[in-house]
VOBA-1610 file (N, C-alpha, C; in pm, whole numbers, padded with zeros to 5 digits, always signed):
BEGIN
Met-02327+01012-00133Met-02327+00881-00014Met-02318+00759-00085Val-02211+00670-00064Val-02211+00519-00109Val-02207+00445+00000Asp-02323+00345-00005Asp-02336+00231+00066Asp-02269+00110+00017Leu-02164+00062+00100Leu-02077-00034+00038Leu-02097-00166+00122His-02222-00170+00198His-02235-00297+00307His-02232-00403+00225Leu-02285-00405+00114Leu-02292-00546+00040Leu-02192-00580-00050Leu-02092-00486-00068Leu-01976-00518-00140Leu-01896-00635-00143Asp-01886-00717-00216Asp-01806-00844-00215Asp-01672-00812-00229Glu-01603-00849-00121Glu-01440-00812-00125Glu-01368-00907-00231Asn-01414-00996-00266Asn-01375-01083-00378Asn-01354-00997-00508Gln-01434-00902-00530Gln-01437-00836-00635Gln-01337-00734-00641Trp-01271-00695-00537Trp-01168-00582-00521Trp-01064-00630-00623Gly-01011-00542-00687Gly-00885-00567-00761Gly-00757-00513-00650Ser-00633-00489-00696Ser-00518-00451-00643Ser-00428-00392-00702Glu-00374-00284-00668Glu-00296-00207-00756Glu-00203-00082-00652Pro-00106-00068-00653Pro-00038+00054-00560Pro-00118+00177-00629Thr-00108+00266-00489Thr-00146+00402-00533Thr-00066+00468-00603Arg+00078+00453-00592Arg+00164+00530-00689Arg+00153+00513-00840Lys+00072+00366-00880Lys+00054+00388-01032Lys-00058+00466-01057Gly-00168+00479-00977Gly-00270+00582-00993Gly-00224+00710-01040Phe-00117+00758-00937Phe-00084+00891-00928Phe+00016+00884-01093Gly+00087+00778-01140Gly+00147+00787-01262Gly+00029+00822-01378Lys-00072+00768-01355Lys-00174+00773-01482Lys-00228+00908-01446Gly-00242+00954-01326Gly-00319+01081-01318Gly-00206+01190-01389Leu-00081+01182-01347Leu-00001+01270-01400Leu+00017+01296-01537Val+00002+01189-01602Val+00001+01179-01760Val-00140+01247-01810Arg-00232+01248-01743Arg-00361+01291-01765Arg-00363+01446-01754Ala-00311+01500-01612Ala-00288+01616-01600Ala-00211+01694-01700Gly-00115+01614-01721Gly-00016+01689-01830Gly-00072+01721-01971Glu-00154+01614-02006Glu-00242+01624-02140Glu-00338+01716-02141Glu-00394+01780-02009Glu-00494+01862-02012Glu-00436+02012-02001Asn-00300+02020-01946Asn-00241+02150-01943Asn-00109+02136-01946Asp-00049+02199-02045Asp+00076+02217-02091Asp+00183+02282-01986Gln+00107+02351-01893Gln+00192+02401-01766Gln+00238+02300-01664Val+00185+02171-01681Val+00203+02094-01568Val+00374+02026-01604Val+00433+02043-01509Val+00580+02002-01509Val+00624+01894-01406Ala+00728+01816-01423Ala+00758+01713-01321Ala+00910+01717-01301Leu+00941+01695-01177Leu+01070+01690-01156Leu+01084+01577-01038Cys+01195+01502-01043Cys+01227+01392-00962Cys+01370+01388-00895Ala+01384+01311-00759Ala+01514+01313-00734Ala+01559+01162-00739Asp+01581+01125-00877Asp+01646+00990-00908Asp+01564+00886-00856Leu+01440+00892-00870Leu+01357+00769-00841Leu+01228+00772-00934Thr+01251+00793-01067Thr+01148+00821-01165Thr+01076+00693-01187Gly+01116+00590-01208Gly+01061+00469-01202Gly+00975+00417-01083Ser+01048+00431-00965Ser+00975+00367-00843Ser+00856+00475-00789Thr+00880+00609-00831Thr+00770+00677-00805Thr+00670+00705-00913Gln+00690+00630-01018Gln+00578+00637-01136Gln+00587+00771-01205Met+00685+00846-01223Met+00699+00956-01282Met+00727+00933-01442Glu+00791+00790-01429Glu+00850+00775-01589Glu+00739+00771-01690Pro+00638+00739-01679Pro+00524+00763-01784Pro+00527+00915-01842Phe+00518+01006-01747Phe+00542+01138-01797Phe+00639+01179-01841Ala+00753+01123-01822Ala+00895+01155-01851Ala+00914+01138-01977Leu+00854+01001-02021Leu+00862+00955-02142Leu+00776+01008-02265Lys+00650+01075-02205Lys+00567+01158-02289Lys+00596+01290-02317Phe+00635+01336-02211Phe+00667+01486-02210Phe+00811+01539-02152Pro+00925+01470-02237Pro+01059+01486-02163Pro+01105+01627-02165Glu+01036+01715-02247Glu+01066+01859-02232Glu+01015+01928-02114Arg+00919+01842-02050Arg+00850+01891-01917Arg+00907+01823-01802Phe+01012+01748-01827Phe+01079+01666-01714Phe+01193+01704-01654Ile+01233+01709-01536Ile+01363+01756-01502Ile+01404+01656-01379Glu+01542+01611-01398Glu+01582+01505-01319Glu+01698+01575-01255Val+01647+01619-01109Val+01770+01689-01046Val+01859+01596-00956Gly+01846+01472-00954Gly+01922+01381-00893Gly+01902+01373-00752Ile+01989+01312-00661Ile+01954+01307-00535Ile+01989+01419-00457Ala+01894+01503-00458Ala+01913+01628-00397Ala+01793+01703-00378Glu+01712+01631-00271Glu+01580+01688-00239Glu+01561+01814-00214Gln+01637+01876-00147Gln+01636+02036-00091Gln+01603+02121-00246Asn+01711+02075-00339Asn+01699+02123-00471Asn+01572+02109-00547Leu+01529+01975-00536Leu+01385+01931-00574Leu+01277+02040-00560Val+01260+02065-00421Val+01133+02162-00426Val+01167+02314-00427Thr+01300+02352-00422Thr+01340+02509-00422Thr+01330+02511-00600Val+01388+02442-00654Val+01337+02453-00813Val+01222+02470-00869Ala+01150+02383-00791Ala+01003+02363-00807Ala+00938+02502-00774Ser+00974+02536-00663Ser+00923+02676-00623Ser+00952+02777-00721Gly+01057+02798-00759Gly+01083+02881-00877Gly+00990+02880-00995Leu+00992+02735-01066Leu+00902+02724-01171Leu+00762+02775-01120Ala+00710+02739-01019Ala+00570+02775-00979Ala+00552+02945-00992Lys+00668+02999-00944Lys+00680+03153-00949Lys+00667+03211-01092Met+00701+03136-01192Met+00677+03152-01323Met+00568+03108-01384Gly+00472+03065-01334Gly+00332+03001-01365Gly+00308+02848-01404Lys+00434+02777-01387Lys+00424+02636-01419Lys+00349+02550-01286Ile+00329+02459-01325Ile+00261+02367-01219Ile+00341+02238-01185Pro+00424+02259-01094Pro+00540+02153-01076Pro+00489+02046-00988Phe+00511+01920-01027Phe+00483+01791-00938Phe+00624+01739-00893Thr+00670+01737-00750Thr+00775+01659-00729Thr+00795+01535-00667Ser+00865+01461-00670Ser+00834+01311-00644Ser+00962+01263-00592Ser+00955+01180-00480Ser+01085+01114-00412Ser+01010+01015-00311Tyr+01072+00943-00217Tyr+01032+00864-00118Tyr+00992+00964-00029Ala+00866+00945+00044Ala+00805+01041+00159Ala+00924+01033+00256Ala+01014+00936+00291Ala+01126+00946+00387Ala+01218+01087+00341Phe+01221+01086+00245Phe+01329+01198+00186Phe+01253+01329+00153Ser+01141+01322+00086Ser+01074+01448+00073Ser+00924+01411+00113Pro+00865+01483+00230Pro+00913+01587+00278Pro+01020+01553+00415Gly+01072+01425+00448Gly+01159+01387+00526Gly+01264+01460+00536Arg+01334+01496+00420Arg+01472+01542+00424Arg+01451+01705+00389Asn+01363+01738+00339Asn+01381+01894+00283Asn+01242+01961+00349Trp+01210+01938+00454Trp+01107+01995+00507Trp+01113+02158+00544Glu+01240+02165+00575Glu+01273+02319+00603Glu+01231+02421+00466Gln+01309+02359+00350Gln+01301+02406+00200Gln+01150+02419+00170Ile+01050+02345+00191Ile+00909+02322+00154Ile+00852+02441+00257Arg+00880+02441+00387Arg+00834+02538+00465Arg+00863+02683+00411Thr+00985+02718+00377Thr+01026+02851+00343Thr+01027+02895+00201Thr+01029+02795+00107Thr+01015+02834-00042Thr+00898+02801-00094Ile+00825+02722-00026Ile+00688+02666-00095Ile+00572+02743-00023Cys+00563+02704+00105Cys+00473+02747+00211Cys+00440+02894+00221Leu+00575+02928+00265Leu+00573+03083+00334Leu+00546+03168+00209Asn+00573+03136+00073Asn+00540+03218-00030Asn+00437+03167-00085Asp+00348+03082-00055Asp+00244+03007-00123Asp+00232+02997-00238Gln+00343+02895-00287Gln+00351+02865-00416Gln+00310+02752-00444Lys+00207+02712-00578Lys+00157+02599-00613Lys+00257+02496-00644Val+00318+02430-00567Val+00396+02306-00584Val+00332+02175-00523Val+00334+02081-00587Val+00301+01955-00541Val+00393+01855-00477Ile+00405+01838-00371Ile+00482+01741-00297Ile+00424+01571-00297Val+00490+01506-00389Val+00429+01356-00398Val+00520+01264-00322Gly+00475+01237-00201Gly+00545+01144-00105Gly+00520+01023-00122Ser+00613+00914-00225Ser+00593+00801-00239Ser+00624+00709-00127His+00598+00572-00136His+00652+00491-00039His+00636+00509+00085Ala+00531+00579+00118Ala+00500+00626+00256Ala+00400+00497+00352Gly+00431+00511+00482Gly+00337+00410+00538Gly+00410+00271+00536Leu+00332+00193+00609Leu+00367+00056+00621Leu+00382-00050+00502Tyr+00297+00017+00394Tyr+00305-00059+00270Tyr+00429-00048+00193Thr+00538+00013+00260Thr+00673+00014+00200Thr+00716-00137+00261Gly+00691-00184+00335Gly+00722-00304+00359Gly+00859-00337+00407Pro+00942-00440+00321Pro+01089-00484+00316Pro+01173-00355+00349Asp+01134-00236+00286Asp+01262-00152+00309Asp+01284-00102+00449Gly+01203-00122+00547Gly+01207-00109+00683Gly+01208+00034+00716Ala+01241+00052+00859Ala+01221+00148+00941Ala+01272+00282+00854Thr+01371+00305+00811Thr+01458+00425+00758Thr+01360+00475+00655His+01291+00383+00575His+01232+00411+00439His+01070+00421+00465Gln+01038+00387+00572Gln+00886+00393+00606Gln+00841+00512+00681Ala+00810+00630+00595Ala+00770+00740+00647Ala+00626+00743+00729Leu+00642+00739+00852Leu+00496+00736+00926Leu+00481+00858+00999Glu+00566+00977+00992Glu+00542+01081+01032Glu+00493+01203+00940Asp+00493+01167+00819Asp+00471+01272+00704Asp+00359+01329+00717Ile+00246+01292+00757Ile+00117+01343+00772Ile+00143+01462+00850Ala+00177+01426+00979Ala+00202+01528+01093Ala+00279+01631+01044Leu+00400+01611+00961Leu+00477+01713+00921Leu+00416+01831+00814Met+00342+01745+00726Met+00280+01848+00621Met+00154+01906+00683Arg+00073+01841+00765Arg-00029+01907+00834Arg-00025+02025+00894Val+00098+02014+00962Val+00131+02153+01054Val+00172+02288+00960Leu+00190+02275+00837Leu+00249+02354+00735Leu+00130+02464+00710Pro+00154+02578+00717Pro+00035+02689+00670Pro+00015+02681+00528Asn-00090+02683+00448Asn-00108+02695+00327Asn-00131+02550+00255Met-00065+02431+00327Met-00043+02317+00253Met-00181+02225+00274Val-00196+02175+00165Val-00328+02064+00150Val-00255+01923+00159Val-00319+01829+00237Val-00270+01733+00265Val-00388+01618+00223Ile-00330+01504+00145Ile-00421+01415+00076Ile-00365+01252+00080Ala-00462+01168+00133Ala-00407+01029+00122Ala-00511+00960+00044Pro-00499+00920-00091Pro-00591+00852-00142Pro-00610+00724-00129Gly-00738+00656-00119Gly-00776+00545-00055Gly-00735+00422-00170Asp-00716+00468-00266Asp-00678+00334-00369Asp-00618+00402-00500Ser-00573+00307-00600Ser-00520+00380-00718Ser-00577+00448-00803Leu-00734+00443-00811Leu-00825+00495-00892Leu-00831+00639-00820Glu-00860+00643-00677Glu-00867+00763-00640Glu-00734+00846-00635Ala-00638+00801-00633Ala-00498+00877-00660Ala-00499+00935-00779Glu-00543+00833-00894Glu-00551+00907-01028Glu-00614+01031-01043Lys-00740+01029-00972Lys-00846+01126-00973Lys-00777+01256-00901Ala-00740+01221-00797Ala-00670+01322-00695Ala-00558+01406-00767Thr-00477+01326-00826Thr-00382+01406-00905Thr-00419+01501-01039Val-00541+01453-01087Val-00574+01565-01182Val-00654+01656-01118Ala-00721+01646-01018Ala-00772+01751-00931Ala-00673+01855-00867Ile-00568+01802-00822Ile-00461+01883-00773Ile-00397+01978-00871Ala-00376+01916-00986Ala-00321+02000-01096Ala-00414+02123-01126Lys-00538+02118-01092Lys-00626+02237-01127Lys-00645+02314-01017Asp-00608+02257-00883Asp-00615+02360-00752Asp-00515+02449-00750Lys-00508+02544-00676Lys-00394+02662-00674Lys-00314+02645-00545Arg-00350+02551-00452Arg-00267+02566-00340Arg-00143+02447-00327Pro-00053+02486-00242Pro+00036+02401-00229Pro-00021+02250-00159Thr+00036+02150-00227Thr-00040+02019-00184Thr+00062+01895-00164Tyr+00034+01831-00063Tyr+00101+01685-00044Tyr+00012+01584-00077Ile+00052+01473-00168Ile-00008+01359-00173Ile+00056+01236-00125Arg+00013+01155-00046Arg+00073+01043+00011Arg+00043+00923-00075Leu+00149+00856-00111Leu+00140+00729-00201Leu+00195+00626-00131Ala+00152+00483-00170Ala+00208+00335-00088Ala+00272+00277-00223Arg+00378+00204-00168Arg+00461+00140-00256Arg+00384+00017-00297Asp+00337-00079-00205Asp+00291-00215-00273Asp+00154-00184-00297Asn+00085-00323-00365Asn-00042-00319-00373Asn-00140-00316-00279Ser-00242-00229-00291Ser-00351-00256-00201Ser-00473-00225-00254Pro-00591-00296-00199Pro-00727-00306-00250Pro-00787-00184-00338Val-00846-00212-00461Val-00886-00101-00530Val-01053-00109-00492Ile-01095-00014-00401Ile-01231-00031-00353Ile-01321+00063-00403Thr-01254+00153-00490Thr-01351+00255-00573Thr-01384+00205-00728Thr-01469+00301-00793Thr-01477+00265-00924Thr-01438+00409-00994Asp-01468+00404-01123Asp-01442+00531-01199Asp-01542+00635-01175Lys-01649+00594-01135Lys-01767+00665-01101Lys-01768+00717-00953Thr-01686+00654-00862Thr-01677+00717-00741Thr-01639+00873-00709Pro-01717+00947-00653Pro-01672+01089-00648Pro-01554+01107-00571Phe-01477+01219-00606Phe-01345+01261-00547Phe-01339+01416-00558Glu-01347+01487-00439Glu-01321+01616-00455Glu-01233+01682-00341Ile-01123+01768-00359Ile-01057+01806-00273Ile-01095+01860-00150Gly-01107+01820-00040Gly-01162+01889+00105Gly-01299+01810+00114Lys-01318+01699+00072Lys-01455+01642+00071Lys-01409+01490+00144Ala-01480+01478+00254Ala-01499+01316+00321Ala-01623+01257+00241Tyr-01635+01118+00248Tyr-01730+01047+00185Tyr-01768+00926+00297Val-01908+00930+00317Val-01975+00809+00387Val-01965+00705+00282Tyr-01886+00587+00286Tyr-01881+00469+00221Tyr-01969+00348+00295Ser-02005+00359+00399Ser-02104+00274+00456Ser-02191+00344+00573Val-02309+00332+00558Val-02411+00396+00630Val-02437+00321+00771Gly-02432+00376+00893Gly-02458+00307+01008Gly-02499+00382+01112Arg-02527+00332+01227Arg-02576+00415+01343Arg-02529+00411+01475Asp-02424+00278+01479Asp-02411+00255+01614Asp-02244+00304+01670Leu-02165+00344+01547Leu-02030+00383+01571Leu-02004+00456+01440Thr-01898+00541+01435Thr-01819+00612+01313Thr-01708+00566+01318Ile-01655+00516+01199Ile-01491+00465+01175Ile-01454+00565+01062Ile-01361+00643+01091Ile-01310+00756+01021Ile-01194+00705+00982Ser-01171+00720+00823Ser-01023+00630+00783Ser-00975+00717+00672Thr-00825+00710+00643Thr-00774+00773+00538Thr-00668+00687+00452Gly-00658+00715+00322Gly-00565+00639+00250Gly-00595+00469+00230Val-00495+00401+00225Val-00530+00252+00210Val-00590+00193+00340Met-00602+00249+00420Met-00684+00183+00571Met-00833+00196+00531Thr-00885+00249+00449Thr-01026+00236+00426Thr-01060+00128+00382Ser-00983+00031+00321Ser-01039-00082+00261Ser-01027-00197+00409Val-00948-00142+00515Val-00958-00231+00632Val-01077-00206+00692Ala-01111-00046+00695Ala-01245-00027+00754Ala-01358-00096+00740Leu-01360-00091+00581Leu-01459-00171+00509Leu-01477-00297+00542Gln-01384-00381+00552Gln-01384-00499+00553Gln-01431-00527+00709Ala-01417-00460+00810Ala-01453-00464+00931Ala-01605-00419+00951Ala-01636-00333+00873Ala-01768-00292+00851Ala-01859-00407+00792Asn-01807-00462+00706Asn-01877-00578+00635Asn-01913-00700+00738Lys-01805-00739+00789Lys-01815-00829+00892Lys-01893-00796+01023Leu-01874-00666+01065Leu-01996-00627+01173Leu-02139-00642+01147Phe-02130-00592+01028Phe-02296-00581+00990Phe-02355-00703+00970His-02291-00825+00966His-02324-00931+00956His-02361-00996+01122Asp-02267-00923+01186Asp-02296-00947+01334Asp-02408-00860+01405Gly-02465-00787+01332Gly-02574-00699+01378Gly-02517-00583+01432Ile-02424-00542+01411Ile-02338-00413+01436Ile-02326-00314+01321Asp-02393-00199+01352Asp-02415-00117+01231Asp-02328-00002+01225Val-02205-00003+01158Val-02112+00096+01179Val-02099+00187+01044Glu-02082+00333+01071Glu-02064+00413+00962Glu-01930+00428+00938Val-01903+00422+00807Val-01743+00435+00746Val-01731+00551+00681Ile-01649+00643+00710Ile-01612+00767+00648Ile-01471+00758+00584His-01478+00769+00470His-01334+00783+00392His-01289+00918+00392Cys-01177+00964+00459Cys-01137+01105+00457Cys-01013+01121+00379Pro-00981+01123+00255Pro-00889+01133+00162Pro-00830+01258+00199Thr-00896+01386+00225Thr-00809+01510+00235Thr-00795+01516+00403Ile-00686+01497+00446Ile-00664+01512+00594Ile-00665+01674+00626Lys-00614+01745+00530Lys-00627+01924+00547Lys-00671+01980+00431Pro-00762+02051+00423Pro-00859+02078+00505Pro-00965+01957+00536Leu-01002+01969+00657Leu-01102+01847+00698Leu-01238+01885+00672Asp-01316+01797+00612Asp-01458+01814+00598Asp-01546+01801+00706Ala-01544+01888+00797Ala-01601+01909+00916Ala-01738+01868+00919Ala-01832+01922+00814Ala-01979+01897+00810Ala-01992+01754+00816Thr-01930+01686+00729Thr-01963+01541+00706Thr-01922+01456+00823Ile-01841+01486+00882Ile-01755+01436+01008Ile-01846+01460+01136Leu-01872+01579+01163Leu-01997+01623+01265Leu-02096+01551+01265Thr-02180+01570+01130Thr-02292+01506+01109Thr-02317+01356+01153Ser-02207+01278+01114Ser-02218+01148+01133Ser-02183+01129+01297Val-02102+01183+01350Val-02076+01165+01484Val-02184+01203+01559Arg-02255+01310+01535Arg-02392+01361+01625Arg-02483+01229+01630Lys-02478+01147+01522Lys-02566+01066+01508Lys-02540+00942+01585Thr-02382+00888+01597Thr-02350+00774+01637Thr-02290+00777+01773Gly-02237+00895+01797Gly-02178+00907+01929Gly-02049+00854+01966Lys-01989+00795+01877Lys-01840+00715+01907Lys-01784+00725+01771Val-01624+00717+01811Val-01574+00736+01687Val-01425+00673+01697Ile-01389+00580+01604Ile-01234+00512+01578Ile-01219+00581+01456Thr-01082+00606+01442Thr-00999+00673+01358Thr-00876+00543+01324Ile-00871+00552+01170Ile-00758+00450+01153Ile-00677+00495+01054Glu-00541+00500+01047Glu-00409+00541+00955Glu-00315+00457+00981Glu-00234+00430+00873Glu-00121+00370+00892Glu+00005+00460+00890Ala+00000+00555+00970Ala+00073+00656+01045Ala+00087+00678+01184Gln+00184+00769+01227Gln+00208+00800+01372Gln+00069+00855+01405Ile+00012+00821+01518Ile-00107+00871+01549Ile-00095+01021+01608Asn+00016+01041+01646Asn+00033+01210+01693Asn+00056+01278+01556Gly-00018+01378+01569Gly-00032+01479+01441Gly-00083+01424+01324Gly-00158+01301+01329Gly-00192+01255+01202Gly-00340+01283+01180Leu-00427+01190+01123Leu-00560+01216+01080Leu-00650+01196+01236Gly-00622+01101+01304Gly-00664+01106+01446Gly-00646+01220+01529Gly-00526+01289+01514Gly-00513+01396+01604Gly-00601+01498+01524Ala-00609+01503+01417Ala-00708+01619+01348Ala-00841+01608+01374Ile-00878+01481+01402Ile-01026+01440+01413Ile-01069+01483+01587Ala-00948+01451+01646Ala-00964+01489+01770Ala-00952+01616+01793Glu-00883+01695+01747Glu-00896+01855+01757Glu-01040+01918+01728Leu-01082+01865+01596Leu-01215+01890+01545Leu-01329+01865+01643Leu-01323+01743+01728Leu-01425+01720+01815Leu-01426+01777+01945Ser-01307+01792+01992Ser-01283+01863+02129Ser-01326+02012+02134Glu-01333+02066+02010Glu-01371+02210+01996Glu-01523+02214+01960Asn-01581+02122+01915Asn-01720+02138+01834Asn-01822+02027+01908Leu-01763+01889+01932Leu-01853+01807+01986Leu-01776+01695+02068Pro-01745+01715+02169Pro-01646+01610+02256Pro-01727+01474+02277Thr-01631+01388+02217Thr-01695+01243+02193Thr-01572+01128+02233Lys-01638+01009+02301Lys-01555+00903+02344Lys-01490+00871+02165Met-01363+00823+02178Met-01291+00812+02070Met-01173+00715+02083Ile-01121+00624+02006Ile-01008+00569+01984Ile-00947+00592+01850Arg-00795+00611+01863Arg-00731+00637+01758Arg-00639+00523+01715Met-00659+00458+01618Met-00586+00353+01575Met-00476+00396+01471Gly-00343+00351+01479Gly-00233+00394+01421Gly-00115+00341+01466Val+00011+00382+01426Val+00118+00341+01474Val+00149+00419+01595Gln+00172+00371+01729Gln+00170+00439+01846Gln+00319+00452+01888Asp+00359+00571+01828Asp+00489+00621+01873Asp+00617+00531+01868Lys+00605+00461+01748Lys+00705+00363+01745Lys+00759+00363+01563Phe+00860+00310+01547Phe+00936+00319+01431Phe+00881+00185+01343Gly+00899+00197+01221Gly+00870+00068+01139Gly+00954-00039+01140Gln+00928-00123+01100Gln+01013-00253+01078Gln+00989-00345+00947Ser+01101-00410+00916Ser+01085-00488+00779Ser+00998-00601+00792Gly+00931-00626+00683Gly+00822-00723+00668Gly+00727-00707+00559Thr+00640-00789+00528Thr+00528-00773+00405Thr+00434-00664+00500Pro+00350-00607+00400Pro+00253-00503+00465Pro+00145-00581+00548Glu+00120-00722+00529Glu+00023-00786+00583Glu+00092-00826+00737Glu+00222-00861+00727Glu+00282-00856+00861Glu+00284-00751+00927Leu+00323-00618+00881Leu+00327-00517+00964Leu+00187-00447+01001Leu+00093-00471+00928Leu-00038-00453+00961Leu-00066-00520+01090Glu-00063-00640+01089Glu-00100-00726+01211Glu-00011-00686+01308His+00118-00683+01320His+00208-00636+01414His+00181-00494+01490Tyr+00117-00414+01432Tyr+00096-00267+01466Tyr-00067-00261+01488Gly-00137-00370+01488Gly-00267-00362+01518Gly-00382-00315+01444Leu-00343-00300+01281Leu-00413-00221+01192Leu-00504-00317+01112Thr-00551-00407+01147Thr-00639-00517+01074Thr-00774-00490+01093Ala-00881-00585+01008Ala-00992-00554+01024Ala-01044-00633+01162Lys-00939-00733+01199Lys-00976-00798+01341Lys-00933-00705+01457His-00859-00622+01442His-00820-00528+01546His-00947-00407+01558Val-00988-00385+01422Val-01082-00270+01428Val-01223-00317+01494Met-01244-00461+01465Met-01371-00482+01503Met-01356-00524+01694Leu-01223-00570+01723Leu-01217-00560+01873Leu-01254-00445+01942Asn-01201-00309+01874Asn-01238-00220+01924Asn-01379-00148+01910Val-01410-00200+01841Val-01570-00162+01805Val-01655-00228+01908His-01600-00361+01936His-01656-00443+02036His-01638-00381+02182Asp-01528-00324+02195Asp-01479-00268+02352Asp-01569-00143+02350Met-01585-00048+02265Met-01624+00086+02285Met-01787+00062+02285Leu-01839-00039+02215Leu-02000-00052+02231Leu-02002-00129+02383Asp-01922-00205+02417Asp-01956-00284+02554Asp-01942-00178+02674
//
C-alpha cells in the first residue's frame, strides 16, 4: 500500500510510457536471449529501435503488414521464442484482431502485442490514430492479459515482467508525455492493483495514464476534507478482485476513469465484478461512445471530461 496524499505534484517528471517500454524491452533482451522483436515499419515511433540496434539478429522488420506481424510472431512463439510485436494500437490490434484471435489466443501462444499511440495522448494525429476501443477488443479475447501502465517507469517494469510470463499479453502505451508518478521502488506485478491513496469516502479506480489525474483530484479533495481512496489498476485483465472489493466494501461508492471507450473498458470490467459480488453505486468516466479528435492531450482530456476538475465534480455529485 502506497499513500501519496502528500505527494508534491511539482516533483513529478514527465515521459511517454512508450519510452519506458523501449527501456524495458532492452532489459528483457539482456536477461533472456529468447526475446525477439518484430515491428510494422514504426521502429522509432514505438521505441523498438534501441532493441533493434543492440540485438539486430533478434529484430525483424515485417513492413506495413500487421496481419503478418502477429502470425509470424505466433510461429516464433511456437518454436520457443518470446516475441514482442509493435505498431500503433489503431493497427495492432485494430487491423489484425482476427489474426491475434486465431493464431495467438486460440493456440495460447506467448506473443506480446504492444499497442503504441493508444488513447487520447495520441493528440494531433486525430480520430483515425487514437485507438480508444483497444481495451475492449483485447479484454474479450480468451487467454489474453491486458495491461495499461501508469507511467514510463511502470511500463519498463511491466515489459520485463511480461517477458517472464507465459501468457499472451497486450500492453497499452501512449505517444505523448505523461506524469511519472511512481519510483524505481514502486511495486508492479501482473494481476495486481495498488492502493495509491488511502481513503474512506469513495473509491476511485483508474488505469494507465489516468492514475495521475485521479491522484491530482484526490490530493485536492483531501485538502477540502474529502477522503477518497485511489486504486491504480494497471492490469485490466485479470482483475485484482480482492483489492478492489476490499476497498469498495469500505467506501460504498466507486468512480472509474480511463482514456478509452467506457464500453468494454476498465469501467465495464469493474461493473461486471461489482454486479456479481457487491452491487455498488458507480460512475464510469471515459470516452462516452465517441471518436477522438485532433488536439493536444490537455485539450482532449478537457473536451472529454477526463481532468482532475471533472473527477472532483463527480465525487461531489456522488457524495451529495
